DRENNUSE-587811 format. One line per field, with one value per atom (N, C-alpha, C, CB): chain; x, y, z. Coordinates in steps of 0.02 Angstrom, whole numbers. Glycine has a CB too. Example, Ala and Ser with C-alpha at 12.3 -4.5 7.8 and 13.67 -1.06 7.14 Angstrom:
<nodes>
unit	(A;A;A;A;A;A;A;A)
c1	(660;615;660;565;642;684;645;704)
c2	(-284;-225;-165;-224;-112;-53;2;-30)
c3	(390;390;390;452;354;357;394;286)
</nodes>
This chain:
<nodes>
unit	(A;A;A;A;A;A;A;A;A;A;A;A;A;A;A;A;A;A;A;A;A;A;A;A;A;A;A;A;A;A;A;A;A;A;A;A;A;A;A;A;A;A;A;A;A;A;A;A;A;A;A;A;A;A;A;A;A;A;A;A;A;A;A;A;A;A;A;A;A;A;A;A;A;A;A;A;A;A;A;A;A;A;A;A;A;A;A;A;A;A;A;A;A;A;A;A;A;A;A;A;A;A;A;A;A;A;A;A;A;A;A;A;A;A;A;A;A;A;A;A;A;A;A;A;A;A;A;A;A;A;A;A;A;A;A;A;A;A;A;A;A;A;A;A;A;A;A;A;A;A;A;A;A;A;A;A;A;A;A;A;A;A;A;A;A;A;A;A;A;A;A;A;A;A;A;A;A;A;A;A;A;A;A;A;A;A;A;A;A;A;A;A;A;A;A;A;A;A;A;A;A;A;A;A;A;A;A;A;A;A;A;A;A;A;A;A;A;A;A;A;A;A;A;A;A;A;A;A;A;A;A;A;A;A;A;A;A;A;A;A;A;A;A;A;A;A;A;A;A;A;A;A;A;A;A;A;A;A;A;A;A;A;A;A;A;A;A;A;A;A;A;A;A;A;A;A;A;A;A;A;A;A;A;A;A;A;A;A;A;A;A;A;A;A;A;A;A;A;A;A;A;A;A;A;A;A;A;A;A;A;A;A;A;A;A;A;A;A;A;A;A;A;A;A;A;A;A;A;A;A;A;A;A;A;A;A;A;A;A;A;A;A;A;A;A;A;A;A;A;A;A;A;A;A;A;A;A;A;A;A;A;A;A;A;A;A;A;A;A;A;A;A;A;A;A;A;A;A;A;A;A;A;A;A;A;A;A;A;A;A;A;A;A;A;A;A;A;A;A;A;A;A;A;A;A;A;A;A;A;A;A;A;A;A;A;A;A;A;A;A;A;A;A;A;A;A;A;A;A;A;A;A;A;A;A;A;A;A;A;A;A;A;A;A;A;A;A;A;A;A;A;A;A;A;A;A;A;A;A;A;A;A;A;A;A;A;A;A;A;A;A;A;A;A;A;A;A;A;A;A;A;A;A;A;A;A;A;A;A;A;A;A;A;A;A;A;A;A;A;A;A;A;A;A;A;A;A;A;A;A;A;A;A;A;A;A;A;A;A;A;A;A;A;A;A;A;A;A;A;A;A;A;A;A;A;A;A;A;A;A;A;A;A;A;A;A;A;A;A;A;A;A;A;A;A;A;A;A;A;A;A;A;A;A;A;A;A;A;A;A;A;A;A;A;A;A;A;A;A;A;A;A;A;A;A;A;A;A;A;A;A;A;A;A;A;A;A;A;A;A;A;A;A;A;A;A;A;A;A;A;A;A;A;A;A;A;A;A;A;A;A;A;A;A;A;A;A;A;A;A;A;A;A;A;A;A;A;A;A;A;A;A;A;A;A;A;A;A;A;A;A;A;A;A;A;A;A;A;A;A;A;A;A;A;A;A;A;A;A;A;A;A;A;A;A;A;A;A;A;A;A;A;A;A;A;A;A;A;A;A;A;A;A;A;A;A;A;A;A;A;A;A;A;A;A;A;A;A;A;A;A;A;A;A;A;A;A;A;A;A;A;A;A;A;A;A;A;A;A;A;A;A;A;A;A;A;A;A;A;A;A;A;A;A;A;A;A;A;A;A;A;A;A;A;A;A;A;A;A;A;A;A;A;A;A;A;A;A;A;A;A;A;A;A;A;A;A;A;A;A;A;A;A;A;A;A;A;A;A;A;A;A;A;A;A;A;A;A;A;A;A;A;A;A;A;A;A;A;A;A;A;A;A;A;A;A;A;A;A;A;A;A;A;A;A;A;A;A;A;A;A;A;A;A;A;A;A;A;A;A;A;A;A;A;A;A;A;A;A;A;A;A;A;A;A;A;A;A;A;A;A;A;A;A;A;A;A;A;A;A;A;A;A;A;A;A;A;A;A;A;A;A;A;A;A;A;A;A;A;A;A;A;A;A;A;A;A;A;A;A;A;A;A;A;A;A;A;A;A;A;A;A;A;A;A;A;A;A;A;A;A;A;A;A;A;A;A;A;A;A;A;A;A;A;A;A;A;A;A;A;A;A;A;A;A;A;A;A;A;A;A;A;A;A;A;A;A;A;A;A)
c1	(4007;4072;4063;4120;4105;4103;4138;4136;4124;4155;4231;4130;4257;4329;4361;4346;4321;4349;4359;4303;4329;4334;4390;4267;4418;4460;4420;4489;4453;4416;4395;4459;4441;4423;4447;4455;4402;4421;4395;4393;4441;4425;4437;4469;4386;4391;4374;4343;4422;4413;4381;4370;4408;4379;4399;4400;4349;4360;4326;4332;4367;4342;4363;4367;4316;4328;4316;4282;4350;4331;4312;4390;4247;4221;4245;4245;4284;4307;4376;4310;4406;4473;4468;4510;4496;4494;4552;4498;4538;4590;4610;4568;4563;4576;4555;4540;4600;4588;4591;4641;4531;4525;4570;4543;4571;4616;4586;4632;4627;4606;4657;4594;4635;4680;4639;4711;4675;4644;4681;4647;4642;4669;4639;4654;4683;4660;4656;4706;4618;4614;4683;4570;4696;4758;4819;4772;4809;4865;4879;4851;4943;4963;4985;5019;4950;4963;4990;4900;5049;5077;5058;5154;5028;5006;5052;4930;5088;5139;5132;5209;5169;5167;5180;5100;5198;5211;5144;5247;5150;5090;5049;5110;4983;4938;4926;4964;4946;4939;4874;4997;4836;4771;4763;4756;4814;4810;4752;4876;4747;4693;4625;4704;4622;4559;4537;4568;4585;4567;4537;4629;4568;4542;4473;4589;4465;4400;4346;4406;4366;4319;4299;4349;4347;4332;4284;4396;4295;4257;4189;4297;4173;4109;4107;4056;4166;4169;4170;4230;4191;4189;4156;4262;4111;4077;4115;4006;4138;4169;4116;4202;4138;4092;4077;4120;4128;4119;4166;4133;4154;4193;4157;4261;4187;4155;4204;4127;4175;4211;4171;4219;4203;4170;4206;4166;4168;4194;4173;4169;4221;4208;4157;4184;4163;4119;4054;4104;4037;3975;3988;3942;3946;3954;3941;3907;3991;3985;3997;4035;3994;4013;3972;4006;3908;3863;3844;3800;3878;3862;3883;3897;3843;3863;3923;3803;3963;4023;4008;4057;3952;3938;3924;3879;3896;3885;3950;3836;3997;4063;4096;4108;4091;4121;4090;4111;4024;3990;4009;3915;4036;4061;4128;4066;4155;4217;4279;4227;4268;4324;4336;4310;4395;4413;4463;4442;4454;4492;4522;4448;4588;4623;4645;4684;4609;4624;4686;4565;4714;4766;4734;4795;4766;4735;4700;4687;4695;4675;4600;4708;4565;4492;4465;4465;4503;4476;4427;4533;4388;4342;4381;4278;4402;4446;4413;4470;4346;4311;4294;4247;4308;4294;4359;4259;4354;4413;4436;4398;4496;4520;4471;4590;4447;4399;4336;4379;4311;4249;4261;4222;4319;4336;4338;4404;4367;4372;4304;4421;4264;4199;4152;4166;4156;4113;4129;4122;4193;4214;4204;4287;4206;4209;4146;4222;4156;4098;4123;4054;4075;4091;4111;4031;4152;4171;4117;4234;4132;4084;4063;4114;4109;4095;4065;4158;4051;4022;4073;3975;4137;4189;4214;4247;4245;4274;4344;4228;4391;4459;4496;4497;4479;4511;4465;4526;4490;4453;4491;4440;4460;4495;4558;4449;4552;4611;4669;4593;4652;4704;4737;4675;4697;4728;4766;4675;4744;4780;4846;4737;4849;4912;4959;4901;4928;4967;4995;4924;4954;4972;4966;4928;5015;5010;5005;5070;5029;5024;4951;5061;4908;4837;4806;4799;4831;4807;4824;4838;4884;4905;4862;4979;4837;4801;4726;4827;4703;4635;4581;4623;4592;4541;4553;4540;4606;4620;4578;4695;4564;4528;4573;4501;4541;4578;4621;4531;4596;4633;4692;4587;4699;4756;4812;4732;4803;4852;4903;4818;4963;5012;4991;5084;5024;5008;5018;5051;5071;5083;5031;5151;5009;4957;4890;4950;4877;4815;4816;4807;4875;4880;4870;4947;4899;4887;4813;4927;4779;4708;4668;4683;4687;4652;4660;4679;4720;4732;4695;4807;4699;4665;4590;4679;4563;4491;4471;4470;4513;4499;4500;4549;4549;4554;4495;4619;4467;4410;4346;4397;4345;4288;4296;4281;4352;4366;4358;4319;4399;4390;4421;4420;4401;4437;4485;4387;4476;4523;4538;4494;4602;4623;4658;4671;4633;4663;4696;4609;4760;4799;4826;4856;4805;4827;4878;4766;4941;4996;4996;4991;4993;4987;5048;4972;5106;5168;5193;5222;5158;5183;5185;5140;5241;5248;5259;5188;5268;5277;5351;5242;5366;5434;5456;5440;5521;5546;5523;5620;5523;5503;5429;5515;5388;5316;5306;5276;5343;5338;5354;5385;5407;5427;5371;5491;5337;5282;5223;5258;5209;5154;5172;5140;5234;5254;5253;5324;5272;5268;5196;5298;5151;5080;5054;5039;5076;5056;5078;5085;5138;5162;5121;5236;5104;5063;4994;5055;4964;4899;4903;4873;4956;4966;4970;5031;5009;5019;4955;5075;4908;4845;4796;4813;4813;4771;4725;4729;4728;4688;4721;4679;4683;4709;4721;4660;4776;4795;4814;4853;4788;4808;4844;4746;4909;4951;4974;5012;4957;4983;5038;4926;5098;5153;5209;5178;5249;5304;5370;5313;5373;5436;5446;5436;5485;5492;5520;5538;5570;5601;5552;5661;5508;5460;5404;5430;5379;5325;5349;5300;5408;5432;5449;5494;5462;5476;5413;5511;5356;5294;5245;5260;5250;5199;5212;5196;5157;5162;5168;5100;5132;5135;5137;5075;5162;5165;5133;5238;5092;5063;5086;4985;5111;5130;5079;5203;5050;5002;5035;4939;5027;5053;4996;5115;4977;4924;4861;4949;4842;4779;4779;4728;4839;4843;4897;4859;4890;4940;5001;4911;5057;5120;5164;5158;5153;5191;5149;5259;5153;5122;5165;5049;5186;5229;5250;5290;5295;5319;5370;5350;5383;5436;5503;5444;5520;5583;5586;5594;5530;5528;5537;5461;5508;5515;5588;5469;5617;5686;5736;5705;5717;5761;5757;5743;5713;5704;5718;5632;5782;5800;5772;5874;5759;5731;5661;5731;5620;5552;5555;5513;5600;5607;5624;5662;5671;5692;5638;5758;5609;5562;5498;5545;5473;5407;5408;5365;5464;5467;5525;5474;5569;5625;5677;5599;5682;5728;5788;5693)
c2	(4022;4001;3962;4061;3911;3875;3915;3805;3896;3932;3928;3904;3871;3863;3911;3792;3938;3984;4054;3987;4069;4134;4133;4154;4193;4197;4177;4268;4147;4130;4194;4086;4242;4307;4360;4318;4407;4463;4527;4455;4571;4636;4688;4650;4729;4777;4847;4757;4892;4964;4976;4996;4944;4948;5013;4888;5048;5107;5095;5172;5090;5077;5133;5008;5155;5211;5188;5271;5218;5218;5289;5191;5300;5368;5410;5400;5463;5505;5485;5577;5434;5413;5365;5379;5385;5346;5296;5392;5231;5181;5146;5130;5115;5081;5127;5013;5135;5183;5149;5240;5134;5101;5040;5150;5000;4942;4882;4925;4848;4788;4733;4803;4673;4614;4554;4603;4501;4438;4381;4429;4331;4269;4212;4260;4175;4122;4055;4117;4007;3941;3910;3895;3885;3850;3895;3803;3960;4007;4029;4069;4042;4073;4145;4033;4192;4263;4293;4301;4323;4357;4430;4350;4454;4524;4559;4529;4610;4640;4716;4621;4747;4819;4837;4849;4898;4920;4924;4988;4931;4938;4999;4943;4991;5047;5063;5107;5018;5031;5005;5001;4965;4942;4868;4976;4829;4757;4724;4723;4738;4708;4736;4720;4799;4828;4793;4905;4777;4739;4672;4729;4636;4571;4578;4536;4627;4638;4658;4692;4692;4710;4647;4762;4604;4541;4498;4502;4496;4452;4482;4437;4542;4572;4603;4521;4609;4638;4715;4613;4742;4813;4822;4846;4870;4882;4931;4907;4912;4961;5011;4925;5072;5123;5112;5193;5095;5079;5022;5142;4992;4936;4870;4936;4816;4750;4698;4729;4648;4587;4529;4582;4487;4428;4366;4428;4313;4248;4197;4226;4170;4123;4151;4055;4216;4248;4275;4200;4261;4285;4347;4230;4398;4460;4446;4514;4461;4451;4516;4397;4572;4636;4653;4691;4636;4654;4595;4686;4538;4479;4488;4417;4458;4455;4408;4431;4418;4375;4300;4393;4279;4207;4181;4192;4223;4201;4196;4250;4241;4237;4171;4298;4155;4093;4033;4088;4035;3979;3971;3988;4023;4019;3984;4089;3965;3927;3968;3893;4026;4069;4063;4144;4040;4033;4088;3963;4118;4177;4167;4241;4171;4171;4242;4120;4278;4349;4361;4384;4419;4440;4441;4511;4408;4402;4335;4458;4295;4224;4212;4190;4246;4241;4174;4256;4136;4073;4087;4026;4036;4041;4022;3996;4071;4059;4018;4125;4022;3987;3915;4024;3895;3826;3787;3826;3721;3678;3675;3608;3648;3635;3592;3601;3539;3493;3530;3437;3574;3611;3662;3647;3695;3742;3706;3775;3646;3609;3583;3551;3558;3529;3581;3499;3642;3696;3710;3760;3705;3724;3669;3743;3607;3552;3546;3486;3548;3540;3523;3606;3504;3490;3555;3457;3549;3606;3629;3592;3681;3709;3657;3770;3610;3558;3494;3540;3497;3439;3389;3404;3402;3355;3375;3354;3327;3339;3308;3309;3341;3317;3328;3350;3384;3400;3379;3475;3334;3308;3323;3231;3311;3322;3279;3306;3216;3172;3202;3102;3229;3257;3319;3274;3364;3424;3408;3478;3357;3337;3302;3291;3269;3242;3299;3194;3351;3409;3448;3455;3454;3490;3445;3554;3400;3353;3388;3307;3449;3486;3497;3553;3506;3515;3450;3539;3394;3330;3323;3271;3345;3342;3388;3361;3442;3493;3490;3563;3433;3426;3447;3355;3432;3447;3514;3391;3549;3613;3669;3630;3719;3777;3820;3819;3858;3902;3952;3938;3973;4021;3990;4055;3924;3890;3874;3825;3895;3880;3938;3869;3921;3973;4008;3942;4064;4101;4058;4162;4018;3975;3921;3943;3893;3842;3871;3809;3933;3966;3977;4033;3995;4005;3939;4036;3885;3819;3802;3765;3817;3803;3845;3817;3908;3951;3925;4023;3903;3876;3809;3867;3766;3701;3710;3659;3757;3770;3795;3822;3838;3862;3804;3916;3759;3703;3655;3665;3650;3605;3628;3597;3690;3712;3688;3788;3654;3628;3683;3569;3737;3795;3785;3855;3828;3832;3891;3839;3937;3992;3997;4060;4003;4015;4082;3957;4127;4193;4196;4249;4212;4215;4285;4162;4318;4387;4386;4432;4395;4397;4335;4461;4277;4214;4196;4158;4226;4207;4263;4189;4318;4375;4360;4438;4375;4367;4297;4394;4250;4180;4162;4132;4112;4087;4057;4034;4059;4036;3965;4038;3919;3850;3847;3804;3887;3888;3922;3926;3976;4009;3959;4069;3920;3871;3821;3834;3802;3753;3783;3731;3848;3880;3885;3950;3904;3909;3840;3940;3789;3721;3703;3670;3724;3711;3749;3731;3812;3851;3818;3922;3790;3755;3692;3737;3657;3597;3615;3561;3669;3691;3710;3751;3747;3766;3704;3808;3655;3594;3552;3553;3563;3525;3555;3524;3614;3644;3700;3593;3714;3769;3835;3762;3882;3949;3984;3990;4021;4051;4124;4012;4167;4237;4247;4286;4262;4266;4338;4218;4366;4431;4419;4478;4442;4432;4481;4358;4497;4545;4510;4587;4444;4407;4396;4340;4441;4440;4373;4497;4347;4284;4227;4266;4223;4168;4178;4163;4239;4253;4238;4326;4262;4251;4178;4294;4140;4068;4028;4041;4052;4013;4039;4012;4103;4134;4123;4208;4120;4121;4193;4087;4238;4309;4349;4331;4411;4455;4522;4465;4549;4615;4657;4613;4717;4765;4822;4791;4836;4891;4949;4868;5008;5070;5121;5097;5144;5194;5174;5262;5110;5087;5074;5135;5074;5061;5008;5126;4974;4924;4960;4874;4952;4984;4936;5010;4871;4820;4757;4804;4725;4659;4619;4666;4561;4520;4456;4559;4420;4357;4373;4311;4326;4336;4353;4275;4320;4334;4406;4286;4431;4501;4549;4515;4532;4575;4576;4552;4517;4512;4544;4439;4549;4580;4657;4556;4684;4757;4782;4777;4791;4811;4879;4812;4922;4988;4981;5034;4939;4925;4893;4879;4845;4810;4859;4756;4903;4950;5004;4983;5029;5084;5064;5111;5004;4986;4933;4961;4896;4842;4852;4776;4898;4911;4856;4921;4819;4763;4782;4700)
c3	(3967;3992;4057;4003;4067;4130;4184;4123;4248;4304;4300;4371;4276;4272;4222;4253;4175;4126;4154;4065;4210;4242;4295;4273;4310;4369;4431;4378;4480;4541;4578;4587;4582;4610;4561;4681;4545;4503;4535;4431;4551;4581;4527;4645;4513;4458;4482;4402;4476;4489;4557;4435;4608;4675;4709;4718;4736;4778;4845;4743;4897;4964;5011;4990;5052;5098;5170;5081;5217;5288;5305;5335;5312;5319;5260;5387;5272;5217;5190;5239;5221;5200;5140;5258;5084;5023;5025;4959;5037;5048;4984;5100;4950;4886;4829;4882;4780;4727;4658;4730;4632;4567;4562;4511;4614;4618;4583;4692;4544;4508;4516;4433;4535;4536;4514;4608;4496;4476;4510;4398;4534;4560;4519;4637;4484;4440;4476;4379;4450;4481;4490;4440;4551;4565;4574;4512;4570;4573;4645;4530;4659;4722;4707;4758;4737;4726;4791;4702;4788;4845;4844;4846;4899;4904;4955;4926;4931;4973;4974;4949;5020;5028;5100;5003;5112;5181;5219;5181;5285;5326;5305;5401;5308;5295;5222;5328;5177;5105;5075;5069;5115;5090;5079;5027;5099;5087;5124;5108;5189;5228;5207;5303;5189;5164;5100;5151;5057;4996;5014;4952;5060;5080;5111;5128;5155;5187;5137;5242;5084;5031;4992;4984;4978;4944;4985;4929;5051;5095;5116;5157;5093;5111;5180;5107;5212;5279;5276;5316;5219;5205;5137;5207;5131;5068;5025;5080;4966;4921;4897;4860;4886;4862;4788;4873;4750;4679;4661;4634;4603;4580;4593;4614;4569;4575;4600;4508;4634;4654;4626;4733;4586;4561;4586;4484;4598;4618;4565;4689;4529;4474;4425;4502;4411;4362;4388;4309;4451;4481;4523;4524;4514;4552;4626;4525;4667;4740;4778;4763;4743;4772;4834;4721;4833;4888;4931;4861;4921;4961;5034;4932;5079;5149;5157;5194;5209;5218;5217;5282;5247;5249;5178;5295;5135;5066;5027;5031;5041;5011;5032;5031;5096;5122;5087;5198;5077;5044;4971;5050;4942;4873;4870;4842;4928;4930;4945;4866;4980;4998;5073;4978;5093;5163;5181;5179;5240;5260;5329;5258;5333;5397;5411;5397;5454;5463;5507;5494;5501;5547;5617;5528;5665;5731;5741;5742;5687;5689;5694;5746;5740;5742;5765;5676;5804;5830;5887;5855;5905;5963;6025;5953;6064;6121;6175;6150;6181;6235;6217;6252;6154;6131;6128;6063;6133;6127;6054;6153;6045;5978;5940;5980;5972;5940;5918;5988;5960;5944;5888;6005;5890;5836;5768;5850;5767;5705;5683;5713;5730;5713;5683;5775;5708;5682;5608;5723;5591;5523;5471;5524;5491;5443;5401;5480;5335;5290;5220;5289;5178;5108;5074;5071;5022;4983;4935;4945;4898;4850;4798;4815;4783;4733;4764;4696;4830;4864;4890;4819;4876;4898;4967;4848;5002;5067;5068;5124;5035;5032;5097;4975;5131;5195;5252;5200;5294;5352;5415;5345;5472;5535;5539;5595;5518;5520;5479;5494;5422;5378;5409;5309;5437;5466;5530;5480;5567;5627;5610;5670;5553;5528;5508;5469;5477;5456;5515;5412;5567;5628;5689;5636;5700;5756;5824;5756;5828;5891;5910;5886;5861;5875;5901;5812;5877;5902;5975;5861;5994;6064;6108;6071;6078;6115;6102;6098;6077;6051;6101;6029;6164;6215;6251;6267;6231;6263;6233;6255;6273;6248;6203;6305;6160;6116;6153;6070;6212;6252;6290;6302;6285;6317;6267;6349;6205;6153;6148;6086;6126;6111;6047;6103;6032;5971;5909;5966;5908;5851;5844;5857;5900;5899;5877;5968;5898;5876;5800;5912;5773;5701;5664;5682;5690;5660;5659;5698;5715;5720;5670;5791;5662;5614;5543;5619;5525;5458;5449;5445;5500;5497;5488;5560;5525;5522;5452;5574;5422;5354;5304;5334;5311;5264;5271;5277;5330;5341;5306;5415;5282;5241;5169;5243;5155;5088;5035;5071;5043;4999;4930;5032;4884;4820;4821;4762;4870;4880;4954;4853;4972;5041;5044;5067;5087;5096;5164;5089;5165;5227;5237;5226;5290;5303;5360;5321;5343;5391;5436;5434;5404;5441;5482;5394;5465;5501;5547;5451;5549;5588;5663;5575;5694;5767;5791;5799;5745;5765;5770;5715;5811;5817;5750;5873;5735;5670;5651;5669;5698;5683;5663;5743;5696;5680;5613;5735;5600;5534;5479;5531;5489;5439;5427;5460;5481;5475;5435;5545;5447;5410;5336;5440;5320;5250;5216;5244;5253;5226;5210;5277;5253;5242;5181;5304;5173;5115;5051;5119;5050;4991;4978;4998;5031;5023;4995;5090;5021;4997;4923;5039;4906;4836;4792;4828;4814;4773;4769;4802;4816;4813;4763;4883;4735;4684;4709;4653;4774;4801;4783;4878;4756;4743;4810;4698;4814;4878;4868;4910;4912;4915;4981;4908;4977;5036;5047;5029;5104;5124;5176;5153;5160;5207;5190;5205;5241;5231;5215;5293;5221;5210;5136;5249;5106;5033;5008;5010;5042;5019;5018;5063;5068;5071;5020;5142;5014;4966;4895;4972;4877;4809;4796;4796;4849;4841;4828;4903;4852;4848;4795;4915;4776;4734;4660;4749;4622;4548;4524;4517;4556;4541;4606;4496;4601;4659;4639;4683;4685;4677;4736;4672;4722;4775;4774;4765;4832;4838;4873;4877;4844;4874;4873;4834;4932;4940;4902;4917;4910;4881;4807;4896;4776;4705;4691;4666;4635;4616;4589;4564;4624;4602;4563;4663;4573;4536;4531;4572;4474;4464;4417;4437;4438;4396;4431;4374;4400;4430;4484;4375;4528;4578;4546;4621;4490;4457;4432;4398;4405;4382;4440;4346;4498;4556;4580;4613;4586;4611;4563;4623;4500;4450;4452;4381;4494;4497;4568;4475;4586;4654;4673;4662;4625;4641;4669;4578;4636;4661;4729;4612;4737;4801;4857;4797;4845;4896;4909;4876;4856;4862;4898;4793;4883;4908;4963;4852;4969;5019;5068;4985;5054;5099;5099;5168;5044;5040;4996;5010)
</nodes>
């Protein structure tokens, strides 16, 4: 089978622990090429642990993670990144002591397929505020500007998958709108996207499918329309 015939990311029966705390419990999800998957759930349910397990930042005790059909369960994080997975973590993770220009230059490279569709010029057009702040240090940026830089830096790796963990949390409404606009643009460009966010209306507007995690297990999986048609699930697991 060709790589395109496989899910881009497939998590199967994952069990991840922090010391004796069993966080993910036989959890399985799939992200298909070009798909936008919304990952939802209350705080402390295992969403970030799932992402960290996918990225090789936490080792699952059992289960598998495959990327385009290749087993990546034990890969180091840099090898996961080289497989074309870009990750914008909660907290952004930019280099505060480097300028915007330096942060972008470090990230820019060809994609897994050798193409470079996303360039500095393109991300600076997408985020003109970064162009204005090009020579400023990361520690001189506002929270919204730092988030723009984190997303721009991820796009400059020319990924086939973009993972966003709470990318809009704590941002001013105008900045949040800009990030959601960017997520839609990324989706329309064909990049598969895994979005973790608490804003139900925005996630259901952008996602092809939604997964709700409760206590480390999948409690719901379906289309946004299926989720919105089930107010009991919405209230019970999302408080909406």
